[in-house]
N, C-alpha and C positions, 0 to 999 in steps of 0.2 A: 933532789938527788935520789930519793926513794923511787920515784917514777922511772928514772934511768936504770936503776938496779933491777926493777921488775921487768922492764923491756929487755935488758941485757940477759936476764935469766930465761925469758921466753926464747930469745935467739939461741942461747946455748942448748936449751932443752930440745928445740926443733932440730938443731944440728946434730945433737947426740942421737936422737931418734932416727934421723936419716942415716947416720953413719953406722949405728949399731943394729937396727932392725930394718930389714928390707920390706916387711909387710906394712910399715908405716911410711913408705916412700912418698906417696902423694900428700898425706896429711902433714908430715914433718917438713916437707919442702915448702908447703904453703905457710906453715907456722914460721919457719925460718925466714922466708922472704918478707912476710908481713912485719915480723918483729924487726928485721933489718931496716926496712923502709921507715918504720915508726921511730926506731932509734936514731936514724940519720936526721929525720925531720925534727925530732925532739932536741937533738944536739944543736941544730941550726937555730931553732927558736930560743933555746936557753942562752946561746952565745949572743944573739941579737938583743934579747931582753936585758942581759947582764950589762952589755956595753952601753945600751941606751940609758940604763939606770945610773951607770958611772958618769956619763955625760950630764945627766939631769942633776946629779949631786953637785957637780962643778957649777952648773948653771944656777942652782939654788944659792950657793955660796956667793956667787957674783951678784945676783939680784939682791941678796941680803945686804951686801956692802954698798951697792948703789942706792938702795932705799935709805940706808943710814945717812949717806951723804946728802941725798935729796931732801930729807926731812928738815934740814937746817934752812933751806932756801925755798921750800915749797909754798905756793899760795893755795887758795881754797880749792881750785879746780885740780891742781896737781896733787893736792892732798887726797882728794876723792879717788883719783886714778891710782895713787899709791896704795890706798886702802883696798881697792879691788885686787890689785896685784898681790898684796900681802895675803889676802884671803885665798887666792888661787894657789899660791906657793905653799901655804899651810895645809891646804886640802891635799896637795900632792904629797907632802911630807907625811901626813896622817895615813894616806893610802899605802905608802911604802913601808911605814912602820907596821901597819897591820899585816901586809903580805909577807913581811920578813919573819913574822911569827907563825906562819902556816907551813904546810908541806911544800909550798912553792918558794920558800924563803931563800933557797939557794940562788934564785934569779935576782934577788935584791942584795946588793953589797951590804956588809955589816956596818960600813961607814955611815949609813943612813940613821942608825940608832944613836949616833953621837951628835947629830944635828939637832939644834933647838929651833922651835917655831919662831917666826919673825913676830916681834911685838910692836 
């Protein structure tokens, strides 16, 4: 969210310079356009990342339930496959929990912090 605020501030500053001071006409116009384009792209990327992570959370829950059911009937080969899938999902969960604690944490839903690794 901090990145969005910084971009929005640059857009406002560029617009104010253009509106208030005519000697900054070229510079403030460029600042305003660049900040506006970056703000639009950032908004699209944020929305896509957030919705993708929401879907991945539901996928993680479904895989966790499926693995719990399959463990009861799994043979040796299926057990090895399940172990690989468990490792993949736990790596995804660890990455999400890491990124949720950084400046980019707004793109990761807080629901991910409530998920437990698959054992």
